[in-house]
C-alpha positions in Angstrom: 9.1 10.0 11.3 5.3 10.4 11.1 3.4 12.5 8.6 2.0 15.7 10.1 -1.7 16.3 10.7 -3.8 16.7 7.5 -4.4 20.2 6.2 -7.2 22.2 7.9 -10.6 22.9 6.3 -10.4 25.8 3.8 -11.7 29.2 5.0 -14.9 30.6 3.4 -14.3 31.7 -0.2 -13.8 35.5 -0.6 -16.7 37.6 -1.9 -17.3 37.3 -5.6 -15.4 40.0 -7.4 -12.4 40.0 -5.1 -9.2 40.0 -7.2 -6.1 38.1 -6.4 -4.3 41.4 -5.8 -6.9 42.4 -3.2 -6.6 39.0 -1.5 -2.8 39.1 -1.7 -0.3 36.3 -2.3 -0.5 34.8 1.2 -4.2 35.3 1.4 -4.6 33.3 -1.8 -2.2 30.7 -0.6 -4.3 30.4 2.6 -7.3 29.6 0.5 -5.5 27.2 -1.9 -3.6 25.0 0.5 -6.5 23.4 2.3 -8.2 22.6 -1.0 -5.7 19.8 -1.7 -6.0 16.6 0.3 -2.7 15.0 1.2 -2.0 11.3 0.9 -0.2 9.1 3.5 3.0 9.4 1.5 3.2 13.1 2.2 5.2 14.1 5.3 5.2 17.9 4.5 2.8 19.3 2.0 1.9 22.9 1.0 3.2 25.6 3.3 6.9 25.0 3.9 9.9 25.7 1.7 9.5 22.3 -0.1 7.4 19.2 0.2 8.7 16.1 1.9 7.6 12.8 0.4 8.0 9.1 1.1 9.3 7.7 -2.3 8.6 4.1 -3.2 11.3 1.7 -4.2 11.9 1.4 -8.0 11.8 4.0 -10.7 10.7 7.6 -9.9 9.0 9.4 -12.9 9.0 13.2 -13.1 7.5 15.5 -15.8 6.6 19.2 -16.1 3.8 20.7 -18.2 3.2 24.4 -18.9 -0.1 26.0 -20.0 -0.2 29.6 -21.3 -3.3 31.6 -21.7 -4.1 32.3 -25.4 -1.8 29.6 -26.4 -3.2 26.5 -24.7 -6.5 27.7 -23.2 -8.9 30.7 -23.4 -10.9 31.7 -20.4 -13.8 32.7 -22.6 -14.0 29.1 -23.9 -14.1 27.2 -20.6 -14.6 27.5 -16.9 -11.7 27.7 -14.5 -12.6 24.3 -13.2 -12.5 22.8 -16.7 -9.1 24.5 -17.3 -7.9 22.9 -14.1 -9.1 19.5 -15.1 -7.4 19.8 -18.5 -4.1 21.2 -17.2 -3.9 18.3 -14.7 -4.9 15.6 -17.2 -2.3 16.8 -19.6 0.5 16.5 -17.0 -0.7 13.3 -15.4 -0.9 11.5 -18.8 2.9 11.9 -19.2 3.5 9.6 -16.2 0.8 7.2 -17.3 2.6 7.0 -20.7 5.7 5.7 -18.9 3.6 2.9 -17.3 3.6 4.7 -14.0 1.1 6.3 -11.6 1.4 9.9 -10.3 1.4 10.3 -6.5 2.5 13.9 -6.0 2.0 17.2 -8.0 3.2 20.8 -7.6 1.5 23.7 -9.3 2.9 27.0 -10.4 0.4 29.8 -11.1 1.2 33.2 -12.7 -1.7 35.6 -13.0 -2.6 39.3 -13.5 -3.5 41.1 -10.3 -7.0 41.9 -11.5 -7.9 38.2 -12.0 -10.9 37.4 -9.8 -9.7 35.3 -6.9 -12.6 32.9 -7.2 -11.3 32.0 -10.7 -8.0 30.8 -9.2 -9.9 28.8 -6.5 -12.1 27.2 -9.1 -9.0 26.3 -11.1 -7.5 24.7 -8.0 -10.7 22.7 -7.5 -10.5 21.3 -11.0 -6.8 20.4 -10.6 -7.6 18.7 -7.2 -10.5 16.7 -8.7 -8.5 15.5 -11.7 -5.6 14.5 -9.4 -8.0 12.6 -7.2 -8.7 10.3 -10.1 -5.2 8.8 -9.8 -4.8 9.3 -6.0 -2.3 12.1 -6.4 -1.7 14.8 -3.8 -0.9 18.4 -4.7 2.0 19.0 -2.3 3.0 22.6 -3.1 3.7 25.1 -5.8 4.3 28.8 -6.3 2.4 32.0 -7.2 3.5 35.1 -9.0 2.2 38.1 -10.9 2.2 38.1 -14.7 0.5 39.8 -17.7 -1.4 36.6 -18.5 -2.4 33.4 -16.8 0.2 30.7 -16.9 -0.1 27.3 -15.2 2.8 24.9 -14.6 2.4 21.4 -13.2 5.2 19.1 -12.1 4.1 15.5 -11.6 6.0 12.9 -9.7 5.1 9.2 -9.9 6.5 5.7 -9.8 6.5 2.6 -11.9 5.8 -0.9 -10.4 7.6 -2.5 -13.3 10.3 -1.2 -15.7 9.1 2.0 -17.4 8.1 1.9 -21.0 10.2 4.2 -23.2 9.7 5.2 -26.8 12.7 3.2 -28.1 11.5 -0.4 -28.0 9.3 -0.8 -31.1 10.6 -3.5 -33.5 9.5 -4.6 -37.0 6.8 -7.3 -36.8 5.1 -5.8 -33.7 1.6 -4.2 -33.6 0.5 -0.7 -32.7 -2.5 -0.3 -30.3 -4.4 2.5 -28.8 -6.3 3.0 -25.5 -8.7 5.8 -24.9 -10.7 8.1 -27.2 -8.9 9.8 -30.1 -10.0 12.8 -32.2 -12.9 13.9 -30.0 -11.0 16.9 -28.5 -9.7 18.0 -31.9 -13.3 18.1 -33.1 -14.3 20.1 -30.1 -11.4 22.6 -30.7 -12.6 23.0 -34.3 -16.1 23.8 -33.2 -14.9 26.3 -30.6 -12.6 27.9 -33.1 -15.7 28.7 -35.2 -17.6 30.2 -32.3 -20.0 27.4 -31.6 -20.6 25.1 -28.6 -22.0 22.0 -30.3 -21.9 19.1 -30.9 -21.7 19.1 -27.1 -19.9 15.7 -26.9 -16.9 17.0 -28.8 -16.7 20.3 -27.0 -16.9 18.6 -23.6 -14.1 16.2 -24.7 -11.9 19.2 -25.4 -12.8 20.9 -22.1 -12.2 17.7 -20.0 -9.8 15.1 -21.5 -10.2 11.5 -20.2 -6.8 9.9 -20.3 -6.9 6.2 -19.7 -4.9 6.4 -16.5 -5.1 2.7 -15.7 -4.0 1.6 -19.2 -0.4 2.8 -18.8 0.5 0.5 -15.9 -1.6 -2.2 -17.6 0.4 -1.9 -20.8 3.7 -2.0 -18.8 2.7 -5.2 -17.0 1.5 -6.7 -20.3 4.9 -6.2 -21.9 4.4 -3.1 -24.1 7.7 -2.4 -25.8 7.2 1.4 -26.5 4.5 3.9 -25.5 3.6 7.5 -25.7 0.5 9.6 -24.9 -1.1 11.4 -27.8 -0.7 15.0 -26.8 0.4 16.7 -30.1 -1.4 14.5 -32.7 -1.6 10.8 -33.5 0.7 10.9 -36.5 3.1 13.3 -34.8 3.4 11.2 -31.6 3.5 7.9 -33.3 6.3 9.5 -35.3 8.3 10.0 -32.1 8.1 6.2 -31.4 9.1 5.5 -35.0 12.1 7.9 -34.9 13.4 6.9 -31.5 13.0 3.2 -32.3 14.4 3.4 -35.8 11.3 1.8 -37.5 8.4 2.7 -39.8 4.9 2.6 -38.3 1.8 2.3 -40.5 -1.5 3.6 -39.1 -4.6 1.9 -40.5 -7.6 4.2 -40.7 -10.0 1.2 -41.0 -9.3 0.6 -37.3 -11.3 3.7 -36.3 -15.1 4.0 -36.2 -16.1 7.6 -36.4 -19.1 8.6 -34.3 -21.8 10.8 -35.8 -20.6 14.1 -34.3 -17.3 13.7 -36.3 -19.3 13.6 -39.5 -21.5 16.5 -38.5 -18.5 18.8 -37.8 -16.5 17.6 -40.8 -19.5 18.3 -43.1 -20.0 21.8 -41.6 -16.3 22.6 -42.0 -15.9 20.9 -45.4 -13.1 18.6 -44.2 -12.4 14.9 -43.9 -13.4 13.7 -40.4 -10.4 11.5 -40.2 -8.2 14.6 -39.9 -9.4 14.9 -36.3 -8.2 11.4 -35.5 -4.9 11.6 -37.3 -4.0 15.2 -36.2 -5.8 15.5 -32.9 -3.9 15.3 -29.6 -5.8 16.8 -26.7 -7.6 13.5 -25.8 -4.3 12.2 -24.4 -5.0 8.6 -25.5 -2.1 6.1 -25.2 -0.5 4.3 -28.1 1.9 1.4 -27.5 3.6 -1.3 -29.4 3.3 -5.0 -28.5 5.1 -8.1 -29.7 1.9 -9.7 -31.1 -1.9 -9.5 -31.2 -2.1 -11.9 -28.4 -0.1 -9.6 -26.1 -2.5 -6.6 -26.5 -4.5 -6.2 -23.2 -8.2 -5.8 -23.0 -9.4 -2.3 -23.6 -6.7 -1.6 -26.3 -7.5 -1.5 -30.0 -4.9 -2.5 -32.7 -4.6 0.4 -35.1 -1.4 -0.3 -37.0 1.8 -2.2 -37.5 5.5 -1.8 -37.0 7.7 -2.3 -40.1 11.2 -1.9 -41.3 12.1 1.6 -42.5 11.5 5.0 -41.0 8.7 7.5 -40.3 4.9 7.1 -40.3 2.6 6.1 -43.1 -1.2 6.0 -43.2 -2.7 3.0 -44.9 0.7 2.3 -46.5 1.0 5.7 -48.0 3.0 8.8 -47.1 0.8 11.2 -45.2 0.8 14.9 -46.1 -2.2 16.0 -43.9 -2.3 17.7 -40.5 0.2 15.9 -38.3 -0.8 17.8 -35.1 0.5 20.5 -32.8 3.9 22.2 -33.0 4.5 24.7 -30.1 6.8 26.9 -32.1 5.4 26.5 -35.7 1.9 27.7 -34.9 
């Protein structure tokens, strides 16, 4: 069986001001489908009842991520393209954290009828651009009407070697991090106060930069446990500690705080380290390794695995901001 022809070129965008209700469900689908390039593993992409994929041998990795307007994003804070990048990055990072690579994505979009259609098309462009960074194809999805914008992405990937779970940390190992950490949290704090600078922090919040190559790299290097930092460093390291039955100590001396952290912290009257320990939207990776020598290039050792339970910071119990809880905030 051979893959079908690639999707056609997209039709011209509708006039500015056209709403999704005016364009209609199938009219919007007609504009969305051609925006997503299809990889060679896709037999049937957008347009049929379901996508048909060629799956590789080995482990198949699947995850779903949901974004709700007012809860996870605000249209007045970011462009639709930025929101698309962020939504896709957040979902793609989950497969990366298993040591895998995403090859296929489906997108669900719920929207008010008076939303400008161009906003939805710009959102799609952002999703497509982020997915292209890992070579993933958007192979389908669903549209419906709702009182607020909601975006759901399901990501499907594969692991070349055994996936890395949260359960393999053992006393005597080291904790290491790949990617930037705390930058997005600083940007969120700035936006929450109605400002748009320091620009570097705000842009980090708008467009996360997960270290997509670091997950498979860690798996091949023998990482024993791994997670992406989506809800907060202390919170997510805590998941590894709980699932592995160990204590993990995070060392603040391992982090060098750039000038924008100090500027925002001084303006808000807070410790800049709170952005690092409590921030999650950068989607960095943290993993445990058997020894310092096992840590790959590009990773930074930030702590150690010990006997006990929970997470400590510099050897002490931590009572600061642990990060995001979807139902407590």
